[in-house]
PDB file of N, CA, C, O and CB in Angstrom:
ATOM      1  N   UNK A   1       0.792  -1.248  -0.087  1.00  0.00           N
ATOM      2  CA  UNK A   1      -0.116   0.098   0.019  1.00  0.00           C
ATOM      3  C   UNK A   1       0.863   1.368  -0.039  1.00  0.00           C
ATOM      4  O   UNK A   1       1.912   1.402   0.604  1.00  0.00           O
ATOM      5  CB  UNK A   1      -1.038   0.146   1.551  1.00  0.00           C
ATOM      6  N   UNK A   2       0.459   2.322  -0.799  1.00  0.00           N
ATOM      7  CA  UNK A   2       1.214   3.424  -0.949  1.00  0.00           C
ATOM      8  C   UNK A   2       1.004   4.354   0.155  1.00  0.00           C
ATOM      9  O   UNK A   2      -0.111   4.321   0.676  1.00  0.00           O
ATOM     10  CB  UNK A   2       0.967   4.014  -2.176  1.00  0.00           C
ATOM     11  N   UNK A   3       1.968   5.278   0.663  1.00  0.00           N
ATOM     12  CA  UNK A   3       1.891   6.110   1.499  1.00  0.00           C
ATOM     13  C   UNK A   3       0.471   7.016   1.348  1.00  0.00           C
ATOM     14  O   UNK A   3      -0.385   7.062   2.232  1.00  0.00           O
ATOM     15  CB  UNK A   3       3.130   6.792   1.407  1.00  0.00           C
ATOM     16  N   UNK A   4       0.403   7.613   0.263  1.00  0.00           N
ATOM     17  CA  UNK A   4      -0.708   8.356  -0.242  1.00  0.00           C
ATOM     18  C   UNK A   4      -2.070   7.673   0.173  1.00  0.00           C
ATOM     19  O   UNK A   4      -2.988   8.319   0.679  1.00  0.00           O
ATOM     20  CB  UNK A   4      -0.582   8.478  -1.785  1.00  0.00           C
ATOM     21  N   UNK A   5      -2.134   6.270  -0.087  1.00  0.00           N
ATOM     22  CA  UNK A   5      -3.458   5.653   0.341  1.00  0.00           C
ATOM     23  C   UNK A   5      -3.460   5.586   2.024  1.00  0.00           C
ATOM     24  O   UNK A   5      -4.491   5.450   2.683  1.00  0.00           O
ATOM     25  CB  UNK A   5      -3.620   4.039  -0.377  1.00  0.00           C
ATOM     26  N   UNK A   6      -2.411   5.681   2.464  1.00  0.00           N
ATOM     27  CA  UNK A   6      -2.507   5.817   4.131  1.00  0.00           C
ATOM     28  C   UNK A   6      -2.979   7.206   4.656  1.00  0.00           C
ATOM     29  O   UNK A   6      -3.790   7.349   5.571  1.00  0.00           O
ATOM     30  CB  UNK A   6      -0.998   5.573   4.833  1.00  0.00           C
ATOM     31  N   UNK A   7      -2.343   8.263   3.932  1.00  0.00           N
ATOM     32  CA  UNK A   7      -2.860   9.318   4.270  1.00  0.00           C
ATOM     33  C   UNK A   7      -4.323   9.672   3.917  1.00  0.00           C
ATOM     34  O   UNK A   7      -5.083  10.262   4.685  1.00  0.00           O
ATOM     35  CB  UNK A   7      -2.076  10.121   3.861  1.00  0.00           C
ATOM     36  N   UNK A   8      -4.639   9.247   2.668  1.00  0.00           N
ATOM     37  CA  UNK A   8      -6.027   9.353   2.366  1.00  0.00           C
ATOM     38  C   UNK A   8      -7.059   8.680   3.478  1.00  0.00           C
ATOM     39  O   UNK A   8      -8.000   9.283   3.993  1.00  0.00           O
ATOM     40  CB  UNK A   8      -6.207   8.696   0.985  1.00  0.00           C
ATOM     41  N   UNK A   9      -6.771   7.617   3.679  1.00  0.00           N
ATOM     42  CA  UNK A   9      -7.557   6.811   4.754  1.00  0.00           C
ATOM     43  C   UNK A   9      -7.692   7.565   6.197  1.00  0.00           C
ATOM     44  O   UNK A   9      -8.632   7.488   6.989  1.00  0.00           O
ATOM     45  CB  UNK A   9      -6.780   5.369   4.993  1.00  0.00           C
ATOM     46  N   UNK A  10      -6.338   8.405   6.326  1.00  0.00           N
ATOM     47  CA  UNK A  10      -6.424   8.867   7.583  1.00  0.00           C
ATOM     48  C   UNK A  10      -7.314  10.236   7.553  1.00  0.00           C
ATOM     49  O   UNK A  10      -7.922  10.664   8.533  1.00  0.00           O
ATOM     50  CB  UNK A  10      -4.981   9.043   8.142  1.00  0.00           C
ATOM     51  N   UNK A  11      -7.291  10.770   6.434  1.00  0.00           N
ATOM     52  CA  UNK A  11      -8.141  11.884   6.232  1.00  0.00           C
ATOM     53  C   UNK A  11      -9.553  11.628   6.143  1.00  0.00           C
ATOM     54  O   UNK A  11     -10.336  12.363   6.746  1.00  0.00           O
ATOM     55  CB  UNK A  11      -7.772  12.533   5.122  1.00  0.00           C
ATOM     56  N   UNK A  12      -9.993  10.577   5.394  1.00  0.00           N
ATOM     57  CA  UNK A  12     -11.273  10.180   5.424  1.00  0.00           C
ATOM     58  C   UNK A  12     -11.910   9.796   6.738  1.00  0.00           C
ATOM     59  O   UNK A  12     -13.124   9.847   6.937  1.00  0.00           O
ATOM     60  CB  UNK A  12     -11.358   9.193   4.593  1.00  0.00           C
ATOM     61  N   UNK A  13     -11.116   9.455   7.516  1.00  0.00           N
ATOM     62  CA  UNK A  13     -11.493   9.015   9.173  1.00  0.00           C
ATOM     63  C   UNK A  13     -11.848  10.425   9.839  1.00  0.00           C
ATOM     64  O   UNK A  13     -12.890  10.504  10.490  1.00  0.00           O
ATOM     65  CB  UNK A  13      -9.984   8.198  10.154  1.00  0.00           C
ATOM     66  N   UNK A  14     -11.020  11.537   9.699  1.00  0.00           N
ATOM     67  CA  UNK A  14     -11.230  12.740  10.119  1.00  0.00           C
ATOM     68  C   UNK A  14     -12.376  13.412   9.559  1.00  0.00           C
ATOM     69  O   UNK A  14     -12.970  14.181  10.315  1.00  0.00           O
ATOM     70  CB  UNK A  14     -10.172  13.409   9.939  1.00  0.00           C
ATOM     71  N   UNK A  15     -12.799  13.273   8.385  1.00  0.00           N
ATOM     72  CA  UNK A  15     -13.828  13.791   7.649  1.00  0.00           C
ATOM     73  C   UNK A  15     -15.229  13.093   8.395  1.00  0.00           C
ATOM     74  O   UNK A  15     -16.227  13.753   8.682  1.00  0.00           O
ATOM     75  CB  UNK A  15     -13.580  13.415   5.986  1.00  0.00           C
ATOM     76  N   UNK A  16     -15.080  11.656   8.636  1.00  0.00           N
ATOM     77  CA  UNK A  16     -16.215  11.087   8.954  1.00  0.00           C
ATOM     78  C   UNK A  16     -16.438  11.429  10.625  1.00  0.00           C
ATOM     79  O   UNK A  16     -17.548  11.384  11.155  1.00  0.00           O
ATOM     80  CB  UNK A  16     -16.121   9.517   8.530  1.00  0.00           C
ATOM     81  N   UNK A  17     -15.329  11.735  11.260  1.00  0.00           N
ATOM     82  CA  UNK A  17     -15.416  12.271  12.571  1.00  0.00           C
ATOM     83  C   UNK A  17     -16.092  13.618  12.728  1.00  0.00           C
ATOM     84  O   UNK A  17     -16.772  13.906  13.712  1.00  0.00           O
ATOM     85  CB  UNK A  17     -14.120  12.357  13.089  1.00  0.00           C
ATOM     86  N   UNK A  18     -15.876  14.397  11.740  1.00  0.00           N
ATOM     87  CA  UNK A  18     -16.330  15.692  11.735  1.00  0.00           C
ATOM     88  C   UNK A  18     -18.004  15.688  11.433  1.00  0.00           C
ATOM     89  O   UNK A  18     -18.862  16.292  12.077  1.00  0.00           O
ATOM     90  CB  UNK A  18     -15.454  16.504  10.631  1.00  0.00           C
ATOM     91  N   UNK A  19     -18.215  14.699  10.091  1.00  0.00           N
ATOM     92  CA  UNK A  19     -19.535  14.508   9.753  1.00  0.00           C
ATOM     93  C   UNK A  19     -20.394  13.987  10.906  1.00  0.00           C
ATOM     94  O   UNK A  19     -21.505  14.470  11.126  1.00  0.00           O
ATOM     95  CB  UNK A  19     -19.589  13.625   8.634  1.00  0.00           C
ATOM     96  N   UNK A  20     -19.900  13.050  11.601  1.00  0.00           N
ATOM     97  CA  UNK A  20     -20.661  12.577  12.860  1.00  0.00           C
ATOM     98  C   UNK A  20     -20.995  13.445  13.830  1.00  0.00           C
ATOM     99  O   UNK A  20     -22.118  13.505  14.333  1.00  0.00           O
ATOM    100  CB  UNK A  20     -20.008  11.654  13.527  1.00  0.00           C
ATOM    101  N   UNK A  21     -19.865  14.280  14.187  1.00  0.00           N
ATOM    102  CA  UNK A  21     -20.095  15.349  15.177  1.00  0.00           C
ATOM    103  C   UNK A  21     -21.272  16.199  14.917  1.00  0.00           C
ATOM    104  O   UNK A  21     -22.116  16.464  15.773  1.00  0.00           O
ATOM    105  CB  UNK A  21     -18.937  16.211  15.260  1.00  0.00           C
ATOM    106  N   UNK A  22     -21.293  16.680  13.499  1.00  0.00           N
ATOM    107  CA  UNK A  22     -22.373  17.604  13.022  1.00  0.00           C
ATOM    108  C   UNK A  22     -23.685  16.782  12.979  1.00  0.00           C
ATOM    109  O   UNK A  22     -24.688  17.404  13.327  1.00  0.00           O
ATOM    110  CB  UNK A  22     -22.025  18.236  11.550  1.00  0.00           C
ATOM    111  N   UNK A  23     -23.868  15.359  12.573  1.00  0.00           N
ATOM    112  CA  UNK A  23     -24.897  14.767  12.559  1.00  0.00           C
ATOM    113  C   UNK A  23     -25.564  14.629  14.095  1.00  0.00           C
ATOM    114  O   UNK A  23     -26.785  14.656  14.251  1.00  0.00           O
ATOM    115  CB  UNK A  23     -24.589  13.577  11.867  1.00  0.00           C
ATOM    116  N   UNK A  24     -24.659  14.483  15.169  1.00  0.00           N
ATOM    117  CA  UNK A  24     -25.148  14.643  16.346  1.00  0.00           C
ATOM    118  C   UNK A  24     -25.417  15.968  17.177  1.00  0.00           C
ATOM    119  O   UNK A  24     -25.691  15.962  18.377  1.00  0.00           O
ATOM    120  CB  UNK A  24     -24.449  13.965  16.919  1.00  0.00           C
ATOM    121  N   UNK A  25     -25.308  17.060  16.423  1.00  0.00           N
ATOM    122  CA  UNK A  25     -25.627  18.399  17.035  1.00  0.00           C
ATOM    123  C   UNK A  25     -24.548  19.060  17.432  1.00  0.00           C
ATOM    124  O   UNK A  25     -24.708  20.102  18.068  1.00  0.00           O
ATOM    125  CB  UNK A  25     -26.467  18.345  18.133  1.00  0.00           C
ATOM    126  N   UNK A  26     -23.335  18.620  17.158  1.00  0.00           N
ATOM    127  CA  UNK A  26     -22.259  19.508  17.808  1.00  0.00           C
ATOM    128  C   UNK A  26     -22.005  20.986  17.549  1.00  0.00           C
ATOM    129  O   UNK A  26     -21.416  21.698  18.363  1.00  0.00           O
ATOM    130  CB  UNK A  26     -21.093  18.955  17.523  1.00  0.00           C
ATOM    131  N   UNK A  27     -22.499  21.440  16.317  1.00  0.00           N
ATOM    132  CA  UNK A  27     -22.542  22.646  15.956  1.00  0.00           C
ATOM    133  C   UNK A  27     -23.705  23.443  16.607  1.00  0.00           C
ATOM    134  O   UNK A  27     -24.889  23.326  16.290  1.00  0.00           O
ATOM    135  CB  UNK A  27     -22.563  22.639  14.600  1.00  0.00           C
ATOM    136  N   UNK A  28     -23.205  24.274  17.566  1.00  0.00           N
ATOM    137  CA  UNK A  28     -24.402  25.090  18.278  1.00  0.00           C
ATOM    138  C   UNK A  28     -24.799  26.220  17.628  1.00  0.00           C
ATOM    139  O   UNK A  28     -25.923  26.683  17.823  1.00  0.00           O
ATOM    140  CB  UNK A  28     -24.089  25.561  19.634  1.00  0.00           C
ATOM    141  N   UNK A  29     -23.888  26.807  16.754  1.00  0.00           N
ATOM    142  CA  UNK A  29     -24.300  28.105  15.931  1.00  0.00           C
ATOM    143  C   UNK A  29     -23.757  27.986  14.480  1.00  0.00           C
ATOM    144  O   UNK A  29     -22.992  27.091  14.120  1.00  0.00           O
ATOM    145  CB  UNK A  29     -23.674  29.515  16.630  1.00  0.00           C
ATOM    146  N   UNK A  30     -24.177  28.873  13.771  1.00  0.00           N
ATOM    147  CA  UNK A  30     -23.627  28.741  12.474  1.00  0.00           C
ATOM    148  C   UNK A  30     -22.245  28.882  12.133  1.00  0.00           C
ATOM    149  O   UNK A  30     -21.746  28.185  11.249  1.00  0.00           O
ATOM    150  CB  UNK A  30     -24.195  29.524  11.770  1.00  0.00           C
ATOM    151  N   UNK A  31     -21.500  29.855  12.863  1.00  0.00           N
ATOM    152  CA  UNK A  31     -20.148  29.910  12.774  1.00  0.00           C
ATOM    153  C   UNK A  31     -19.633  28.527  13.074  1.00  0.00           C
ATOM    154  O   UNK A  31     -18.762  28.120  12.306  1.00  0.00           O
ATOM    155  CB  UNK A  31     -19.597  30.951  13.669  1.00  0.00           C
ATOM    156  N   UNK A  32     -20.040  27.673  14.121  1.00  0.00           N
ATOM    157  CA  UNK A  32     -19.429  26.490  14.329  1.00  0.00           C
ATOM    158  C   UNK A  32     -19.496  25.523  13.230  1.00  0.00           C
ATOM    159  O   UNK A  32     -18.537  24.845  12.863  1.00  0.00           O
ATOM    160  CB  UNK A  32     -19.920  25.957  15.430  1.00  0.00           C
ATOM    161  N   UNK A  33     -20.806  25.487  12.663  1.00  0.00           N
ATOM    162  CA  UNK A  33     -21.329  24.794  11.651  1.00  0.00           C
ATOM    163  C   UNK A  33     -20.393  25.157  10.182  1.00  0.00           C
ATOM    164  O   UNK A  33     -20.079  24.254   9.406  1.00  0.00           O
ATOM    165  CB  UNK A  33     -22.940  25.203  11.602  1.00  0.00           C
ATOM    166  N   UNK A  34     -20.103  26.271  10.001  1.00  0.00           N
ATOM    167  CA  UNK A  34     -19.404  26.766   8.829  1.00  0.00           C
ATOM    168  C   UNK A  34     -18.034  26.539   8.896  1.00  0.00           C
ATOM    169  O   UNK A  34     -17.341  26.400   7.888  1.00  0.00           O
ATOM    170  CB  UNK A  34     -19.612  28.133   8.616  1.00  0.00           C
ATOM    171  N   UNK A  35     -17.513  26.483  10.295  1.00  0.00           N
ATOM    172  CA  UNK A  35     -16.113  26.151  10.526  1.00  0.00           C
ATOM    173  C   UNK A  35     -15.910  24.507  10.301  1.00  0.00           C
ATOM    174  O   UNK A  35     -14.865  24.112   9.785  1.00  0.00           O
ATOM    175  CB  UNK A  35     -15.693  26.642  12.079  1.00  0.00           C
ATOM    176  N   UNK A  36     -16.933  23.578  10.704  1.00  0.00           N
ATOM    177  CA  UNK A  36     -16.843  22.179  10.316  1.00  0.00           C
ATOM    178  C   UNK A  36     -16.782  22.065   8.873  1.00  0.00           C
ATOM    179  O   UNK A  36     -15.938  21.344   8.341  1.00  0.00           O
ATOM    180  CB  UNK A  36     -17.976  21.383  10.833  1.00  0.00           C
ATOM    181  N   UNK A  37     -17.747  22.827   8.114  1.00  0.00           N
ATOM    182  CA  UNK A  37     -17.954  22.534   6.756  1.00  0.00           C
ATOM    183  C   UNK A  37     -16.557  22.782   6.023  1.00  0.00           C
ATOM    184  O   UNK A  37     -16.035  22.041   5.190  1.00  0.00           O
ATOM    185  CB  UNK A  37     -19.149  23.427   6.171  1.00  0.00           C
ATOM    186  N   UNK A  38     -16.002  24.154   6.588  1.00  0.00           N
ATOM    187  CA  UNK A  38     -14.665  24.424   5.972  1.00  0.00           C
ATOM    188  C   UNK A  38     -13.675  23.717   6.304  1.00  0.00           C
ATOM    189  O   UNK A  38     -12.735  23.797   5.513  1.00  0.00           O
ATOM    190  CB  UNK A  38     -14.240  25.574   6.149  1.00  0.00           C
ATOM    191  N   UNK A  39     -13.489  22.884   7.399  1.00  0.00           N
ATOM    192  CA  UNK A  39     -12.609  21.782   7.798  1.00  0.00           C
ATOM    193  C   UNK A  39     -12.745  20.738   6.460  1.00  0.00           C
ATOM    194  O   UNK A  39     -11.894  20.528   5.596  1.00  0.00           O
ATOM    195  CB  UNK A  39     -13.137  21.066   9.370  1.00  0.00           C
ATOM    196  N   UNK A  40     -14.048  20.184   6.583  1.00  0.00           N
ATOM    197  CA  UNK A  40     -14.037  19.232   5.642  1.00  0.00           C
ATOM    198  C   UNK A  40     -13.665  19.632   4.037  1.00  0.00           C
ATOM    199  O   UNK A  40     -13.055  18.868   3.289  1.00  0.00           O
ATOM    200  CB  UNK A  40     -15.340  18.669   5.768  1.00  0.00           C
ATOM    201  N   UNK A  41     -14.092  20.812   3.701  1.00  0.00           N
ATOM    202  CA  UNK A  41     -13.531  21.072   2.305  1.00  0.00           C
ATOM    203  C   UNK A  41     -12.031  21.275   2.226  1.00  0.00           C
ATOM    204  O   UNK A  41     -11.399  20.903   1.238  1.00  0.00           O
ATOM    205  CB  UNK A  41     -14.177  22.305   1.716  1.00  0.00           C
ATOM    206  N   UNK A  42     -11.479  21.847   3.235  1.00  0.00           N
ATOM    207  CA  UNK A  42     -10.019  21.768   3.426  1.00  0.00           C
ATOM    208  C   UNK A  42      -9.330  20.423   3.234  1.00  0.00           C
ATOM    209  O   UNK A  42      -8.344  20.270   2.513  1.00  0.00           O
ATOM    210  CB  UNK A  42      -9.720  22.211   4.752  1.00  0.00           C
ATOM    211  N   UNK A  43      -9.938  19.435   3.953  1.00  0.00           N
ATOM    212  CA  UNK A  43      -9.381  18.135   3.849  1.00  0.00           C
ATOM    213  C   UNK A  43      -9.642  17.327   2.605  1.00  0.00           C
ATOM    214  O   UNK A  43      -8.835  16.452   2.289  1.00  0.00           O
ATOM    215  CB  UNK A  43      -9.817  17.415   4.922  1.00  0.00           C
ATOM    216  N   UNK A  44     -10.770  17.570   1.840  1.00  0.00           N
ATOM    217  CA  UNK A  44     -11.094  17.195   0.630  1.00  0.00           C
ATOM    218  C   UNK A  44      -9.837  17.767  -0.284  1.00  0.00           C
ATOM    219  O   UNK A  44      -9.098  17.009  -0.911  1.00  0.00           O
ATOM    220  CB  UNK A  44     -12.561  17.732   0.271  1.00  0.00           C
ATOM    221  N   UNK A  45      -9.709  19.065  -0.275  1.00  0.00           N
ATOM    222  CA  UNK A  45      -8.775  19.739  -1.107  1.00  0.00           C
ATOM    223  C   UNK A  45      -7.442  19.017  -1.047  1.00  0.00           C
ATOM    224  O   UNK A  45      -6.816  18.648  -2.040  1.00  0.00           O
ATOM    225  CB  UNK A  45      -8.638  21.191  -0.695  1.00  0.00           C
ATOM    226  N   UNK A  46      -7.026  18.833   0.360  1.00  0.00           N
ATOM    227  CA  UNK A  46      -5.770  18.130   0.640  1.00  0.00           C
ATOM    228  C   UNK A  46      -5.819  16.866   0.095  1.00  0.00           C
ATOM    229  O   UNK A  46      -4.900  16.588  -0.676  1.00  0.00           O
ATOM    230  CB  UNK A  46      -5.459  18.023   2.039  1.00  0.00           C
ATOM    231  N   UNK A  47      -6.630  16.061   0.295  1.00  0.00           N
ATOM    232  CA  UNK A  47      -6.749  14.637  -0.304  1.00  0.00           C
ATOM    233  C   UNK A  47      -6.487  14.717  -1.882  1.00  0.00           C
ATOM    234  O   UNK A  47      -5.711  13.915  -2.402  1.00  0.00           O
ATOM    235  CB  UNK A  47      -8.295  13.985  -0.003  1.00  0.00           C
ATOM    236  N   UNK A  48      -7.152  15.705  -2.645  1.00  0.00           N
ATOM    237  CA  UNK A  48      -7.090  15.700  -4.032  1.00  0.00           C
ATOM    238  C   UNK A  48      -5.511  16.264  -4.568  1.00  0.00           C
ATOM    239  O   UNK A  48      -4.878  15.884  -5.552  1.00  0.00           O
ATOM    240  CB  UNK A  48      -8.365  16.649  -4.554  1.00  0.00           C
ATOM    241  N   UNK A  49      -5.237  17.034  -3.809  1.00  0.00           N
ATOM    242  CA  UNK A  49      -3.557  17.555  -4.065  1.00  0.00           C
ATOM    243  C   UNK A  49      -2.695  16.265  -3.851  1.00  0.00           C
ATOM    244  O   UNK A  49      -1.769  16.007  -4.621  1.00  0.00           O
ATOM    245  CB  UNK A  49      -2.941  18.888  -2.801  1.00  0.00           C
ATOM    246  N   UNK A  50      -2.986  15.531  -2.884  1.00  0.00           N
ATOM    247  CA  UNK A  50      -1.953  14.602  -2.420  1.00  0.00           C
ATOM    248  C   UNK A  50      -2.144  13.418  -3.667  1.00  0.00           C
ATOM    249  O   UNK A  50      -1.119  12.898  -4.109  1.00  0.00           O
ATOM    250  CB  UNK A  50      -2.259  14.016  -0.665  1.00  0.00           C
ATOM    251  N   UNK A  51      -3.378  13.043  -4.173  1.00  0.00           N
ATOM    252  CA  UNK A  51      -3.408  12.295  -5.281  1.00  0.00           C
ATOM    253  C   UNK A  51      -2.882  12.578  -6.386  1.00  0.00           C
ATOM    254  O   UNK A  51      -2.326  11.760  -7.118  1.00  0.00           O
ATOM    255  CB  UNK A  51      -4.374  12.076  -5.537  1.00  0.00           C
ATOM    256  N   UNK A  52      -3.057  14.166  -6.674  1.00  0.00           N
ATOM    257  CA  UNK A  52      -2.444  14.499  -7.852  1.00  0.00           C
ATOM    258  C   UNK A  52      -0.947  14.602  -7.835  1.00  0.00           C
ATOM    259  O   UNK A  52      -0.352  14.298  -8.868  1.00  0.00           O
ATOM    260  CB  UNK A  52      -2.979  15.666  -8.276  1.00  0.00           C
ATOM    261  N   UNK A  53      -0.337  14.956  -6.888  1.00  0.00           N
ATOM    262  CA  UNK A  53       1.203  15.091  -6.619  1.00  0.00           C
ATOM    263  C   UNK A  53       1.654  13.562  -6.733  1.00  0.00           C
ATOM    264  O   UNK A  53       2.626  13.313  -7.447  1.00  0.00           O
ATOM    265  CB  UNK A  53       1.602  15.821  -4.996  1.00  0.00           C
ATOM    266  N   UNK A  54       0.971  12.486  -6.040  1.00  0.00           N
ATOM    267  CA  UNK A  54       1.555  11.228  -6.241  1.00  0.00           C
ATOM    268  C   UNK A  54       1.538  10.734  -7.561  1.00  0.00           C
ATOM    269  O   UNK A  54       2.489  10.057  -7.953  1.00  0.00           O
ATOM    270  CB  UNK A  54       0.986  10.330  -5.462  1.00  0.00           C
ATOM    271  N   UNK A  55       0.546  10.992  -8.325  1.00  0.00           N
ATOM    272  CA  UNK A  55       0.244  10.498  -9.755  1.00  0.00           C
ATOM    273  C   UNK A  55       1.401  11.211 -10.563  1.00  0.00           C
ATOM    274  O   UNK A  55       2.210  10.539 -11.203  1.00  0.00           O
ATOM    275  CB  UNK A  55      -1.379  10.937 -10.339  1.00  0.00           C
ATOM    276  N   UNK A  56       1.451  12.415 -10.524  1.00  0.00           N
ATOM    277  CA  UNK A  56       2.569  13.072 -11.286  1.00  0.00           C
ATOM    278  C   UNK A  56       4.079  12.646 -10.835  1.00  0.00           C
ATOM    279  O   UNK A  56       4.981  12.599 -11.671  1.00  0.00           O
ATOM    280  CB  UNK A  56       2.404  14.641 -11.107  1.00  0.00           C
ATOM    281  N   UNK A  57       4.247  12.406  -9.757  1.00  0.00           N
ATOM    282  CA  UNK A  57       5.617  11.865  -9.281  1.00  0.00           C
ATOM    283  C   UNK A  57       5.987  10.451  -9.969  1.00  0.00           C
ATOM    284  O   UNK A  57       7.017  10.166 -10.580  1.00  0.00           O
ATOM    285  CB  UNK A  57       5.586  11.671  -7.628  1.00  0.00           C
ATOM    286  N   UNK A  58       4.785   9.594  -9.681  1.00  0.00           N
ATOM    287  CA  UNK A  58       4.718   8.288 -10.313  1.00  0.00           C
ATOM    288  C   UNK A  58       4.913   8.029 -11.864  1.00  0.00           C
ATOM    289  O   UNK A  58       5.526   7.077 -12.348  1.00  0.00           O
ATOM    290  CB  UNK A  58       3.489   7.819  -9.991  1.00  0.00           C
ATOM    291  N   UNK A  59       4.257   9.088 -12.581  1.00  0.00           N
ATOM    292  CA  UNK A  59       4.339   9.253 -13.922  1.00  0.00           C
ATOM    293  C   UNK A  59       5.737   9.667 -14.278  1.00  0.00           C
ATOM    294  O   UNK A  59       6.219   9.147 -15.284  1.00  0.00           O
ATOM    295  CB  UNK A  59       3.340  10.198 -14.376  1.00  0.00           C
ATOM    296  N   UNK A  60       6.497  10.575 -13.563  1.00  0.00           N
ATOM    297  CA  UNK A  60       7.656  11.010 -13.729  1.00  0.00           C
ATOM    298  C   UNK A  60       8.865   9.968 -13.716  1.00  0.00           C
ATOM    299  O   UNK A  60       9.838   9.902 -14.468  1.00  0.00           O
ATOM    300  CB  UNK A  60       7.759  11.945 -12.819  1.00  0.00           C
ATOM    301  N   UNK A  61       8.475   9.117 -12.550  1.00  0.00           N
ATOM    302  CA  UNK A  61       9.385   7.811 -12.347  1.00  0.00           C
ATOM    303  C   UNK A  61       9.248   6.968 -13.486  1.00  0.00           C
ATOM    304  O   UNK A  61      10.278   6.389 -13.831  1.00  0.00           O
ATOM    305  CB  UNK A  61       9.008   6.938 -11.064  1.00  0.00           C
ATOM    306  N   UNK A  62       8.212   6.765 -14.153  1.00  0.00           N
ATOM    307  CA  UNK A  62       7.918   5.910 -15.261  1.00  0.00           C
ATOM    308  C   UNK A  62       8.497   6.262 -16.490  1.00  0.00           C
ATOM    309  O   UNK A  62       8.846   5.425 -17.323  1.00  0.00           O
ATOM    310  CB  UNK A  62       6.598   5.819 -15.455  1.00  0.00           C
ATOM    311  N   UNK A  63       8.626   7.640 -16.644  1.00  0.00           N
ATOM    312  CA  UNK A  63       9.281   8.073 -17.898  1.00  0.00           C
ATOM    313  C   UNK A  63      10.742   8.218 -17.748  1.00  0.00           C
ATOM    314  O   UNK A  63      11.329   8.617 -18.753  1.00  0.00           O
ATOM    315  CB  UNK A  63       8.721   9.366 -18.377  1.00  0.00           C
ATOM    316  N   UNK A  64      11.424   7.982 -16.730  1.00  0.00           N
ATOM    317  CA  UNK A  64      12.869   7.775 -16.559  1.00  0.00           C
ATOM    318  C   UNK A  64      13.322   6.514 -16.800  1.00  0.00           C
ATOM    319  O   UNK A  64      14.520   6.255 -16.680  1.00  0.00           O
ATOM    320  CB  UNK A  64      13.291   8.090 -15.325  1.00  0.00           C
TER     321      UNK A  64
END
C-alpha cells in the first residue's frame, strides 16, 4: 500500500469524525457549522492535491 493511500484513509477518518459530530448536533451555531464545513472542504482539497502530486511523481518515475 502506498503512503498516499494511508494518508487518504486517515483524512477520510477525520472527515467522518467531523460529519458524525455535525450529525449529533455539535454545531451549536452557524459559525461552528461553517467552521466544520470549511474543515471538511480543506481536507477534501488536501486529499485531491496528494493524489495529484503522487500521480505526477509516479508518472515522472515511469518516464525515467
